[in-house]
C-alpha positions as YAML, in Angstrom:
chain: A
units: angstrom
residues:
- id: 1
  name: MET
  ca: [114.30, 101.08, 113.72]
- id: 2
  name: PRO
  ca: [113.96, 99.71, 110.16]
- id: 3
  name: LEU
  ca: [114.06, 95.94, 109.91]
- id: 4
  name: ASN
  ca: [117.18, 95.96, 107.74]
- id: 5
  name: ASP
  ca: [119.07, 98.01, 110.32]
- id: 6
  name: ASP
  ca: [118.20, 95.38, 112.91]
- id: 7
  name: LEU
  ca: [119.30, 92.66, 110.50]
- id: 8
  name: THR
  ca: [122.66, 94.36, 109.98]
- id: 9
  name: ILE
  ca: [123.22, 94.45, 113.73]
- id: 10
  name: LEU
  ca: [122.19, 90.82, 113.99]
- id: 11
  name: HIS
  ca: [124.62, 89.82, 111.25]
- id: 12
  name: SER
  ca: [127.48, 91.41, 113.15]
- id: 13
  name: LYS
  ca: [126.47, 89.53, 116.30]
- id: 14
  name: VAL
  ca: [126.20, 86.22, 114.43]
- id: 15
  name: LEU
  ca: [129.68, 86.61, 112.95]
- id: 16
  name: ALA
  ca: [131.14, 87.65, 116.30]
- id: 17
  name: SER
  ca: [129.72, 84.50, 117.93]
- id: 18
  name: LEU
  ca: [131.60, 82.20, 115.54]
- id: 19
  name: PRO
  ca: [135.25, 81.16, 115.45]
- id: 20
  name: ALA
  ca: [137.23, 83.65, 113.38]
- id: 21
  name: ASP
  ca: [138.06, 81.16, 110.64]
- id: 22
  name: VAL
  ca: [134.41, 80.20, 110.23]
- id: 23
  name: ALA
  ca: [133.25, 83.83, 110.18]
- id: 24
  name: ASN
  ca: [135.87, 84.70, 107.57]
- id: 25
  name: LYS
  ca: [134.81, 81.72, 105.44]
- id: 26
  name: ILE
  ca: [131.18, 82.83, 105.61]
- id: 27
  name: LEU
  ca: [132.13, 86.35, 104.54]
- id: 28
  name: GLU
  ca: [134.18, 84.94, 101.67]
- id: 29
  name: GLU
  ca: [131.33, 82.72, 100.46]
- id: 30
  name: ASN
  ca: [128.79, 85.51, 100.93]
- id: 31
  name: LYS
  ca: [130.70, 87.71, 98.51]
- id: 32
  name: LYS
  ca: [130.41, 85.02, 95.85]
- id: 33
  name: LEU
  ca: [126.74, 84.36, 96.53]
- id: 34
  name: PHE
  ca: [125.65, 87.98, 96.74]
- id: 35
  name: SER
  ca: [127.33, 88.84, 93.43]
- id: 36
  name: SER
  ca: [126.00, 85.77, 91.59]
- id: 37
  name: LEU
  ca: [123.05, 87.54, 89.91]
- id: 38
  name: LEU
  ca: [120.70, 84.82, 91.13]
- id: 39
  name: GLU
  ca: [117.91, 87.40, 91.35]
- id: 40
  name: SER
  ca: [117.83, 87.72, 87.55]
- id: 41
  name: LYS
  ca: [115.94, 84.43, 87.16]
- id: 42
  name: ALA
  ca: [113.15, 85.31, 89.61]
- id: 43
  name: LEU
  ca: [109.65, 86.33, 88.53]
- id: 44
  name: GLU
  ca: [109.28, 90.06, 88.06]
- id: 45
  name: LYS
  ca: [106.67, 92.65, 88.89]
- id: 46
  name: GLY
  ca: [103.80, 92.41, 86.41]
- id: 47
  name: SER
  ca: [104.10, 88.66, 85.93]
- id: 48
  name: PRO
  ca: [101.19, 86.34, 86.70]
- id: 49
  name: ALA
  ca: [101.73, 84.25, 89.80]
- id: 50
  name: PRO
  ca: [102.36, 80.58, 89.00]
- id: 51
  name: ASP
  ca: [99.87, 77.87, 89.90]
- id: 52
  name: VAL
  ca: [101.51, 76.43, 93.02]
- id: 53
  name: PHE
  ca: [100.58, 74.81, 96.30]
- id: 54
  name: PHE
  ca: [102.10, 74.46, 99.73]
- id: 55
  name: ARG
  ca: [101.59, 72.01, 102.60]
- id: 56
  name: ASP
  ca: [99.97, 72.78, 105.92]
- id: 57
  name: LYS
  ca: [100.97, 71.17, 109.21]
- id: 58
  name: ASP
  ca: [98.93, 68.08, 108.31]
- id: 59
  name: ILE
  ca: [100.66, 67.83, 104.90]
- id: 60
  name: LYS
  ca: [97.43, 68.81, 103.15]
- id: 61
  name: PRO
  ca: [97.87, 70.93, 100.01]
- id: 62
  name: VAL
  ca: [97.01, 74.64, 100.11]
- id: 63
  name: TYR
  ca: [96.67, 76.20, 96.66]
- id: 64
  name: LEU
  ca: [97.72, 79.78, 96.03]
- id: 65
  name: LYS
  ca: [94.88, 80.28, 93.52]
- id: 66
  name: ASP
  ca: [92.37, 79.46, 96.25]
- id: 67
  name: LEU
  ca: [93.95, 81.96, 98.64]
- id: 68
  name: LEU
  ca: [93.71, 84.65, 95.95]
- id: 69
  name: LYS
  ca: [89.96, 84.22, 95.44]
- id: 70
  name: ASP
  ca: [89.06, 86.57, 98.27]
- id: 71
  name: HIS
  ca: [92.21, 88.51, 99.17]
- id: 72
  name: HIS
  ca: [95.43, 90.02, 97.94]
- id: 73
  name: ILE
  ca: [98.36, 87.94, 99.15]
- id: 74
  name: VAL
  ca: [101.67, 88.91, 100.74]
- id: 75
  name: LEU
  ca: [103.79, 85.85, 100.01]
- id: 76
  name: SER
  ca: [107.04, 85.64, 101.94]
- id: 77
  name: PHE
  ca: [109.61, 82.94, 101.19]
- id: 78
  name: PHE
  ca: [112.22, 82.28, 103.87]
- id: 79
  name: ARG
  ca: [115.01, 79.74, 104.35]
- id: 80
  name: GLY
  ca: [113.89, 78.08, 107.58]
- id: 81
  name: THR
  ca: [113.54, 78.70, 111.29]
- id: 82
  name: TRP
  ca: [117.19, 77.68, 111.78]
- id: 83
  name: CYS
  ca: [118.04, 81.03, 110.12]
- id: 84
  name: PRO
  ca: [118.19, 83.90, 112.67]
- id: 85
  name: TYR
  ca: [117.54, 86.51, 109.95]
- id: 86
  name: CYS
  ca: [114.39, 84.67, 108.93]
- id: 87
  name: ASN
  ca: [113.17, 84.55, 112.51]
- id: 88
  name: MET
  ca: [113.67, 88.28, 112.87]
- id: 89
  name: GLU
  ca: [111.69, 88.82, 109.67]
- id: 90
  name: LEU
  ca: [108.87, 86.52, 110.85]
- id: 91
  name: THR
  ca: [108.60, 88.55, 114.05]
- id: 92
  name: ALA
  ca: [108.46, 91.81, 112.10]
- id: 93
  name: LEU
  ca: [105.80, 90.42, 109.77]
- id: 94
  name: ASN
  ca: [103.76, 89.25, 112.73]
- id: 95
  name: GLU
  ca: [103.73, 92.81, 114.04]
- id: 96
  name: ILE
  ca: [102.09, 94.16, 110.85]
- id: 97
  name: ASN
  ca: [99.72, 91.27, 110.24]
- id: 98
  name: ASP
  ca: [96.67, 93.18, 111.50]
- id: 99
  name: GLN
  ca: [97.52, 96.09, 109.17]
- id: 100
  name: ILE
  ca: [97.78, 93.66, 106.27]
- id: 101
  name: LYS
  ca: [94.35, 92.22, 107.05]
- id: 102
  name: GLN
  ca: [92.86, 95.71, 107.22]
- id: 103
  name: ARG
  ca: [93.91, 96.18, 103.58]
- id: 104
  name: ASP
  ca: [91.98, 93.18, 102.29]
- id: 105
  name: ALA
  ca: [95.15, 91.09, 102.12]
- id: 106
  name: ARG
  ca: [96.50, 88.01, 103.80]
- id: 107
  name: LEU
  ca: [100.07, 87.16, 104.78]
- id: 108
  name: ILE
  ca: [101.55, 83.71, 104.32]
- id: 109
  name: SER
  ca: [105.14, 82.59, 104.79]
- id: 110
  name: ILE
  ca: [106.75, 79.67, 103.04]
- id: 111
  name: SER
  ca: [109.91, 77.63, 103.66]
- id: 112
  name: PRO
  ca: [111.14, 74.16, 102.67]
- id: 113
  name: GLU
  ca: [111.51, 73.19, 106.33]
- id: 114
  name: LEU
  ca: [109.34, 70.33, 107.57]
- id: 115
  name: TYR
  ca: [106.71, 71.42, 110.10]
- id: 116
  name: GLN
  ca: [108.05, 69.10, 112.79]
- id: 117
  name: TYR
  ca: [111.22, 71.23, 112.90]
- id: 118
  name: SER
  ca: [109.60, 74.65, 112.49]
- id: 119
  name: GLU
  ca: [106.62, 74.09, 114.80]
- id: 120
  name: LYS
  ca: [108.19, 75.48, 117.96]
- id: 121
  name: THR
  ca: [109.06, 78.76, 116.23]
- id: 122
  name: VAL
  ca: [105.98, 79.32, 114.07]
- id: 123
  name: LYS
  ca: [103.15, 78.14, 116.34]
- id: 124
  name: ASP
  ca: [102.87, 81.55, 118.01]
- id: 125
  name: LYS
  ca: [102.59, 83.47, 114.74]
- id: 126
  name: ASN
  ca: [99.26, 85.01, 113.77]
- id: 127
  name: PHE
  ca: [99.58, 84.03, 110.13]
- id: 128
  name: PRO
  ca: [100.04, 80.67, 108.38]
- id: 129
  name: VAL
  ca: [103.52, 79.30, 107.78]
- id: 130
  name: TYR
  ca: [103.45, 76.56, 105.17]
- id: 131
  name: THR
  ca: [105.97, 74.00, 103.95]
- id: 132
  name: ASP
  ca: [107.18, 73.99, 100.37]
- id: 133
  name: LEU
  ca: [108.33, 70.40, 99.97]
- id: 134
  name: ALA
  ca: [111.48, 70.12, 97.82]
- id: 135
  name: ASN
  ca: [111.19, 73.85, 97.06]
- id: 136
  name: LYS
  ca: [108.77, 73.14, 94.21]
- id: 137
  name: ALA
  ca: [106.77, 76.35, 94.59]
- id: 138
  name: ALA
  ca: [109.87, 78.47, 95.18]
- id: 139
  name: ASP
  ca: [111.36, 77.02, 92.01]
- id: 140
  name: LYS
  ca: [108.37, 78.23, 89.96]
- id: 141
  name: PHE
  ca: [108.95, 81.69, 91.37]
- id: 142
  name: GLY
  ca: [112.61, 81.45, 90.27]
- id: 143
  name: LEU
  ca: [114.09, 81.49, 93.75]
- id: 144
  name: VAL
  ca: [115.84, 78.14, 94.18]
- id: 145
  name: PHE
  ca: [119.60, 77.62, 94.05]
- id: 146
  name: ASP
  ca: [122.00, 74.84, 94.97]
- id: 147
  name: LEU
  ca: [123.90, 75.58, 98.13]
- id: 148
  name: PRO
  ca: [127.64, 75.64, 97.25]
- id: 149
  name: ALA
  ca: [129.84, 72.95, 98.77]
- id: 150
  name: ALA
  ca: [131.66, 75.40, 101.06]
- id: 151
  name: TYR
  ca: [128.36, 76.52, 102.59]
- id: 152
  name: ARG
  ca: [127.31, 72.91, 103.06]
- id: 153
  name: GLU
  ca: [130.40, 72.20, 105.14]
- id: 154
  name: ILE
  ca: [129.87, 75.32, 107.21]
- id: 155
  name: TYR
  ca: [126.21, 74.46, 107.83]
- id: 156
  name: LYS
  ca: [127.05, 70.90, 108.81]
- id: 157
  name: MET
  ca: [129.64, 72.22, 111.25]
- id: 158
  name: LEU
  ca: [126.91, 74.44, 112.75]
- id: 159
  name: ASN
  ca: [124.53, 71.44, 112.95]
- id: 160
  name: ILE
  ca: [122.28, 72.80, 110.20]
- id: 161
  name: ASN
  ca: [121.61, 69.68, 108.13]
- id: 162
  name: LEU
  ca: [119.22, 70.70, 105.38]
- id: 163
  name: ASN
  ca: [118.74, 67.09, 104.25]
- id: 164
  name: ILE
  ca: [117.09, 66.36, 107.59]
- id: 165
  name: LEU
  ca: [115.34, 69.70, 108.13]
- id: 166
  name: ASN
  ca: [113.84, 69.76, 104.62]
- id: 167
  name: GLY
  ca: [113.34, 66.04, 104.27]
- id: 168
  name: ASP
  ca: [115.04, 65.62, 100.91]
- id: 169
  name: LYS
  ca: [118.45, 64.78, 99.51]
- id: 170
  name: ASP
  ca: [119.07, 68.12, 97.83]
- id: 171
  name: TRP
  ca: [120.97, 70.96, 99.44]
- id: 172
  name: THR
  ca: [118.82, 73.67, 97.91]
- id: 173
  name: LEU
  ca: [117.38, 76.84, 99.36]
- id: 174
  name: PRO
  ca: [115.10, 79.63, 98.21]
- id: 175
  name: MET
  ca: [116.39, 83.16, 98.10]
- id: 176
  name: PRO
  ca: [114.48, 85.15, 100.71]
- id: 177
  name: ALA
  ca: [111.75, 86.97, 98.80]
- id: 178
  name: THR
  ca: [108.47, 88.80, 99.20]
- id: 179
  name: PHE
  ca: [105.82, 88.89, 96.48]
- id: 180
  name: ILE
  ca: [102.72, 91.05, 96.72]
- id: 181
  name: ILE
  ca: [100.06, 89.44, 94.55]
- id: 182
  name: SER
  ca: [96.73, 91.05, 93.68]
- id: 183
  name: LYS
  ca: [93.41, 89.18, 93.68]
- id: 184
  name: ASP
  ca: [93.60, 88.97, 89.89]
- id: 185
  name: ASN
  ca: [96.80, 86.90, 90.23]
- id: 186
  name: ILE
  ca: [99.30, 89.59, 89.17]
- id: 187
  name: ILE
  ca: [102.55, 90.16, 91.03]
- id: 188
  name: THR
  ca: [102.41, 93.88, 91.82]
- id: 189
  name: GLU
  ca: [105.69, 94.17, 93.77]
- id: 190
  name: THR
  ca: [108.71, 92.04, 94.63]
- id: 191
  name: PHE
  ca: [111.68, 92.05, 96.94]
- id: 192
  name: ILE
  ca: [114.23, 89.36, 96.08]
- id: 193
  name: LYS
  ca: [117.77, 89.17, 97.40]
- id: 194
  name: ALA
  ca: [120.52, 86.59, 97.21]
- id: 195
  name: ASP
  ca: [121.80, 88.48, 100.27]
- id: 196
  name: TYR
  ca: [119.91, 86.57, 102.96]
- id: 197
  name: THR
  ca: [120.56, 89.35, 105.50]
- id: 198
  name: LYS
  ca: [118.21, 91.74, 103.65]
- id: 199
  name: ARG
  ca: [114.39, 91.67, 103.63]
- id: 200
  name: MET
  ca: [111.49, 93.81, 102.45]
- id: 201
  name: GLU
  ca: [110.72, 96.51, 104.98]
- id: 202
  name: PRO
  ca: [107.33, 96.06, 106.68]
- id: 203
  name: ASP
  ca: [106.45, 99.70, 105.95]
- id: 204
  name: ASP
  ca: [107.06, 99.07, 102.25]
- id: 205
  name: ILE
  ca: [104.67, 96.11, 102.31]
- id: 206
  name: ILE
  ca: [101.94, 98.31, 103.78]
- id: 207
  name: ARG
  ca: [102.61, 101.08, 101.24]
- id: 208
  name: GLN
  ca: [102.34, 98.62, 98.36]
- id: 209
  name: LEU
  ca: [99.05, 97.25, 99.69]
- id: 210
  name: ASP
  ca: [97.71, 100.80, 99.96]
- id: 211
  name: LEU
  ca: [98.48, 101.28, 96.26]
- id: 212
  name: LEU
  ca: [96.30, 98.26, 95.43]
- id: 213
  name: SER
  ca: [93.29, 99.98, 96.98]
- id: 214
  name: GLU
  ca: [93.71, 103.28, 95.11]
...
């Protein structure tokens, strides 16, 4: 089954697990967020990738330009391991990681969540999951937005405190996004959605990597 079909089913289950008033509030806020045209500020296909770095589990910097020296990069931004849709995507990406490697590419996933909170979820993944402190790298890709006040109250009620999880005072998140970046530092494909329940299909990632080798 396509990943986005699974995500649709998951979304229904998530909403059904919540009190009706909370679920209705989420649906109301989602309509505003999904129609906000946030995607229009993100980097587009054909753009050079910005000079950014991430942090590994020891807080050491990992530079994108260094990763691109030897391989194409599949760069996946996600919200955090507290997000069930992100966890489903991480699992799906893990399943195609060997296929990505076979195409002279490497997969990395990025979120603003501190490693101490994501460790339990990401330690069994066969690809690196880095921290983007204060969303600085995501901001250069045009993905960052301020979480509206209504969402903040909902998240707090669900014990999702981004100030603690991300280790900063800002309630900001990246839009979930996938960038396929060639060795020569050009973004060759993107998938960017304000709708956090949608992700790039794994099969589409593999097809795009095949095009790079033609």
